[in-house]
C-alpha positions in Angstrom: 0.0 0.0 0.0 1.2 3.5 -0.8 0.8 4.7 2.7 2.4 4.7 6.1 0.3 4.4 9.3 0.0 6.4 12.5 -1.9 5.1 15.5 -2.8 7.7 18.1 -2.7 5.8 21.4 -1.4 8.3 24.0 -4.5 10.0 25.4 -6.3 9.7 28.7 -10.1 9.5 29.1 -11.8 10.2 32.3 -15.0 8.6 31.0 -13.3 5.2 31.7 -13.1 6.0 35.4 -11.0 3.6 37.4 -10.3 1.4 34.4 -7.8 4.0 33.0 -5.9 4.5 36.3 -3.2 1.9 35.4 -3.4 1.5 31.7 -3.8 3.4 28.4 -7.2 3.2 26.7 -5.5 1.5 23.7 -4.3 -1.3 26.1 -7.8 -2.1 27.4 -8.6 -5.9 27.1 -11.3 -6.7 24.6 -13.2 -9.9 23.7 -11.3 -12.2 26.1 -7.9 -12.3 24.4 -7.3 -9.0 22.6 -6.2 -5.4 23.4 -8.0 -2.5 21.8 -4.9 -1.5 19.8 -4.8 -5.0 18.2 -7.7 -4.0 15.9 -6.0 -0.9 14.4 -2.6 -2.8 14.1 -4.3 -5.8 12.4 -6.1 -3.5 10.0 -2.8 -1.9 9.1 -1.2 -5.3 8.6 -4.1 -6.7 6.6 -4.1 -3.6 4.4 -0.4 -4.1 3.7 0.7 -0.9 5.4 4.3 -1.9 6.1 5.4 1.0 8.2 3.4 2.0 11.3 4.1 4.4 14.2 2.3 4.1 17.5 2.3 7.4 19.5 2.0 6.5 23.2 2.1 8.7 26.4 -0.4 8.2 29.2 0.1 5.1 31.3 2.1 3.5 28.5 3.9 0.7 30.4 1.3 -2.1 29.7 0.9 -0.9 26.2 4.6 -0.8 25.5 4.9 -4.3 27.0 2.2 -5.5 24.7 4.0 -4.0 21.7 7.4 -5.3 22.8 7.6 -7.6 19.7 6.3 -6.5 16.3 6.1 -10.1 15.0 2.6 -10.7 16.2 1.2 -8.3 13.6 3.7 -9.2 11.0 5.7 -6.0 11.3 9.1 -7.7 12.0 10.7 -6.8 8.6 13.8 -5.2 7.2 11.9 -2.5 5.4 9.2 -0.7 7.3 8.2 -2.1 10.7 6.6 -1.0 13.9 7.8 2.2 15.6 6.9 3.1 19.2 7.2 6.9 19.9 7.0 8.3 23.4 7.6 12.0 24.4 11.3 12.7 24.4 13.2 15.6 25.8 15.4 17.3 23.2 17.4 20.4 22.9 14.5 22.1 21.2 11.6 20.7 23.2 10.9 19.3 26.6 7.1 19.1 26.5 4.9 16.0 26.8 2.5 15.6 23.9 0.0 18.4 24.4 -2.5 17.0 21.8 -2.7 14.8 18.8 -1.3 17.3 16.4 1.6 18.1 18.8 2.3 14.4 19.1 2.7 14.1 15.3 4.8 17.3 15.2 7.2 16.0 17.8 7.8 13.0 15.5 7.7 14.9 12.3 11.2 13.8 11.2 9.8 10.2 10.9 7.2 11.5 8.5 9.8 13.6 6.5 12.1 10.6 6.2 9.4 8.4 4.8 8.7 8.0 1.1 5.2 6.8 0.8 2.8 9.5 -0.6 -0.1 9.0 1.9 -0.7 8.6 5.6 -3.4 6.6 7.3 -4.1 7.9 10.8 -6.1 5.8 13.2 -7.2 5.9 16.8 -6.1 3.1 19.2 -9.6 2.7 20.8 -11.7 1.7 17.8 -13.0 -1.8 17.5 -13.6 -2.6 13.8 -12.3 -4.3 10.6 -11.3 -2.2 7.6 -9.4 -2.4 4.4 -7.6 1.0 4.3 -6.9 0.5 0.6 -10.6 1.1 -0.1 -10.5 4.4 1.8 -7.4 5.4 -0.1 -9.0 4.6 -3.4 -12.0 6.7 -2.4 -9.7 9.5 -1.3 -7.9 9.6 -4.7 -11.1 9.3 -6.7 -12.7 12.3 -4.9 -9.4 14.3 -5.2 -9.9 15.0 -1.5 -7.4 16.8 0.8 -8.5 14.8 3.8 -10.8 11.8 4.0 -12.5 10.9 7.3 -14.1 7.5 7.8 -17.6 8.0 9.2 -20.5 5.9 10.4 -24.2 6.4 10.7 -25.2 5.7 14.3 -28.5 4.3 15.4 -31.1 6.5 17.1 -30.6 7.0 20.8 -26.7 6.9 20.6 -25.0 9.3 23.0 -23.4 11.6 20.5 -21.6 13.8 23.1 -18.6 11.4 23.0 -18.1 11.6 19.2 -17.1 14.1 16.5 -20.3 14.7 14.6 -20.3 15.4 10.9 -22.8 16.6 8.3 -22.2 15.9 4.6 -23.7 16.9 1.2 -24.9 14.6 -1.6 -21.3 14.2 -2.9 -19.9 13.0 0.5 -18.1 16.3 1.2 -18.2 17.3 4.9 -20.1 20.6 5.4 -19.9 20.7 9.2 -17.8 19.1 11.9 -18.7 19.4 15.6 -16.5 17.8 18.2 -18.4 16.2 21.1 -21.6 18.4 20.9 -23.9 18.6 23.9 -26.9 18.4 21.6 -27.1 17.7 17.8 -29.6 16.5 15.2 -26.9 14.8 13.2 -26.4 11.0 13.3 -23.1 10.5 11.5 -19.9 10.4 13.5 -16.2 10.4 12.8 -14.5 7.1 13.5 -11.2 8.7 14.1 -9.6 7.3 10.9 -8.2 9.7 8.4 -6.3 9.5 5.1 -4.2 12.5 4.0 -1.3 13.1 1.6 2.0 13.0 3.6 3.4 16.3 2.3 0.1 18.1 3.1 0.1 16.6 6.6 3.6 17.8 7.2 2.6 21.3 6.0 -0.6 21.4 8.2 1.3 20.1 11.3 4.1 22.7 10.9 1.5 25.5 10.6 -0.2 24.2 13.8 3.1 24.2 15.7 3.9 27.8 14.5 0.5 29.0 15.9 0.7 27.0 19.2 -2.2 24.7 18.2 -2.1 21.2 19.4 -5.2 19.2 18.5 -5.6 17.4 15.1 -9.4 17.5 15.1 -10.1 21.0 16.5 -7.1 22.7 14.9 -7.0 21.0 11.5 -10.2 19.2 10.6 -12.6 21.7 12.1 -10.5 24.8 11.4 -10.0 23.9 7.7 -13.4 22.4 7.0 -14.4 25.2 4.7 -11.0 25.6 3.1 -9.8 22.1 2.4 -11.8 19.4 0.5 -12.7 17.1 3.4 -14.8 14.0 2.4 -16.5 11.3 4.4 -16.0 7.6 3.6 -19.0 5.8 5.1 -18.4 2.4 6.6 -21.3 -0.1 6.9 -19.7 -2.8 9.1 -19.3 -3.0 12.8 -17.5 -0.1 14.6 -17.5 1.1 18.2 -15.2 3.2 20.3 -14.4 2.1 23.9 -14.2 5.7 25.0 -16.4 5.3 28.1 -17.2 2.6 30.7 -20.7 2.1 29.1 -19.3 1.7 25.5 -16.5 -0.6 26.7 -19.0 -2.8 28.4 -21.4 -2.7 25.4 -18.6 -3.5 22.9 -17.4 -6.5 24.9 -21.0 -7.8 25.3 -21.5 -7.4 21.5 -19.0 -10.3 21.1 -21.5 -12.6 22.8 -23.7 -12.1 19.7 -23.0 -14.9 17.3 -22.9 -12.7 14.2 -20.4 -10.2 15.6 -18.3 -12.9 17.3 -18.1 -14.8 13.9 -17.3 -11.6 12.0 -14.3 -10.8 14.2 -13.0 -14.2 15.3 -13.7 -16.5 12.4 -14.1 -14.5 9.2 -11.1 -13.3 7.1 -9.1 -11.1 7.6 -8.1 -12.1 11.1 -7.4 -9.9 14.1 -3.9 -10.6 15.6 -2.6 -10.2 19.1 0.3 -11.1 21.3 0.2 -14.7 22.3 0.8 -16.0 25.8 1.7 -19.6 26.6 -1.3 -20.5 28.8 -3.1 -23.8 29.3 -6.6 -24.2 28.0 -9.5 -23.1 30.2 -10.5 -25.8 32.7 -14.2 -26.5 33.6 -14.4 -28.5 36.7 -17.4 -30.7 37.9 -20.3 -28.5 38.9 -19.4 -25.6 36.6 -22.1 -24.2 34.3 -21.2 -21.8 31.5 -23.8 -20.3 29.2 -23.2 -17.8 26.3 -19.9 -16.6 27.6 -16.3 -16.1 26.3 -13.7 -17.8 28.6 -10.0 -17.2 27.8 -7.0 -19.4 28.2 -5.7 -20.1 31.7 -9.1 -19.9 33.4 -10.4 -22.4 36.0 -14.2 -22.5 36.4 -16.0 -24.1 39.4 -19.2 -22.0 39.4 -21.9 -20.5 37.2 -20.9 -18.1 34.4 -23.7 -16.6 32.2 -23.6 -13.9 29.5 -20.1 -12.9 30.6 -16.5 -12.5 29.4 -13.7 -13.9 31.4 -10.2 -12.8 30.4 -7.0 -14.8 30.9 -6.1 -16.6 34.1 -9.4 -16.0 36.0 -10.2 -18.4 38.9 -13.8 -18.9 39.7 -14.4 -20.5 43.1 -17.1 -23.0 44.2 -20.7 -21.9 44.1 -19.8 -18.6 42.4 -22.4 -16.9 40.2 -21.2 -14.5 37.5 -23.8 -12.9 35.2 -23.7 -10.1 32.6 -20.1 -9.2 33.7 -16.6 -8.7 32.5 -13.8 -10.2 34.6 -10.4 -8.8 33.5 -7.1 -10.7 33.5 -5.7 -12.7 36.5 -8.7 -12.3 38.9 -9.3 -14.7 41.8 -12.9 -15.0 42.9 -13.4 -16.7 46.3 -16.1 -19.3 47.0 -19.8 -18.2 47.1 -19.1 -14.9 45.3 -21.9 -13.2 43.3 -21.0 -10.8 40.5 -23.7 -9.2 38.3 -23.5 -6.2 35.9 -19.9 -5.5 36.9 -16.5 -5.0 35.5 -13.9 -6.5 37.8 -10.4 -4.9 37.5 -7.5 -7.1 36.7 -5.3 -8.8 39.4 -8.0 -8.4 42.0 -8.8 -10.9 44.7 -12.5 -11.0 45.6 -13.0 -12.4 49.1 -15.3 -15.4 49.6 -19.0 -14.6 50.2 -18.7 -11.2 48.5 -21.6 -9.8 46.4 -21.3 -7.0 43.8 -24.1 -5.9 41.6 -24.5 -2.9 39.3 -27.9 -1.5 40.2 -28.0 1.8 38.3 -25.5 1.0 35.6 -22.1 -0.7 35.3 -20.3 -1.1 38.6 -16.5 -1.2 38.5 -15.0 -3.5 41.2 -11.5 -2.7 42.4 -10.2 -4.7 45.4 -6.9 -3.5 46.7 -6.4 -6.3 49.2 -3.4 -8.7 49.1 -4.1 -12.0 47.4 -4.6 -15.0 49.6 -6.2 -18.4 49.3 -9.3 -19.4 51.2 
């Protein structure tokens, strides 16, 4: 593909509450065995984008650990490859990334040293499959300056967490409103952009000269009436895990057969870092219905409409319903979990009960692990 890739994975999001206290949003576990960033990386690999930069910053330790080897996404190559860029103190600059445009500006040399004519920019928190070649073909056909991948959202969607766009009959974007309090529009930006590399360099340098730091606000919205910005409409599954509610909803979507088959069984595949773990073990007395159970789990109780990530231990007489249990959680005997997200590496004491009464409850136990 005649493009290089940039994945923006450095931001923090307070809508994720306690879940983002110890990890980047792009490192959030999804569907039992994946991380959020796996979807963008797999799409880059499957689209034959051979050179990809991941811009990390906030709570990046677990994300950097996940990206420690590029071979899982087939980026271990002599030409191109996977580049991890974190904020760096230089003679000219000692700032952390002050925004998405600033993050690109601080790594502008990488863009200038590349030779591909186009750039695909993607967010690290989107859950979707996409062939970026089709977006590039649309971009060239429309003679666009910037192309934004967009999606029509169903009625009742909380639009305040998205960038909302309005388009004309040709697909050109007429208006772009970032996270509006109220709007009558139903089409949102998916955080995926295609732009010519030289034009991106020019726009980023102009932003830096004017002390502007945000790619959406200071480039897309500011230039919406000057540049030819078009919308590429996708009609397949897409969601952004930008809030606790959307994170829960996205994971629960994987319990639907059509969505699970689309991501886990249909070509092209989604790739992730593989761990050497034993298969899940279901002991006598366990009862599992409509759930995803990852490798390394040991189940002794009832699990229903839930997702259990790697190395979860479920004690005797436990009941887990409509919940997400993150990696390496120990659930003591007689525990009841319903409508909850249990943080990773937690130990839930025996005879505990947690239930989300007015929404999704996040369970964070800071006690030392013990066996009982």
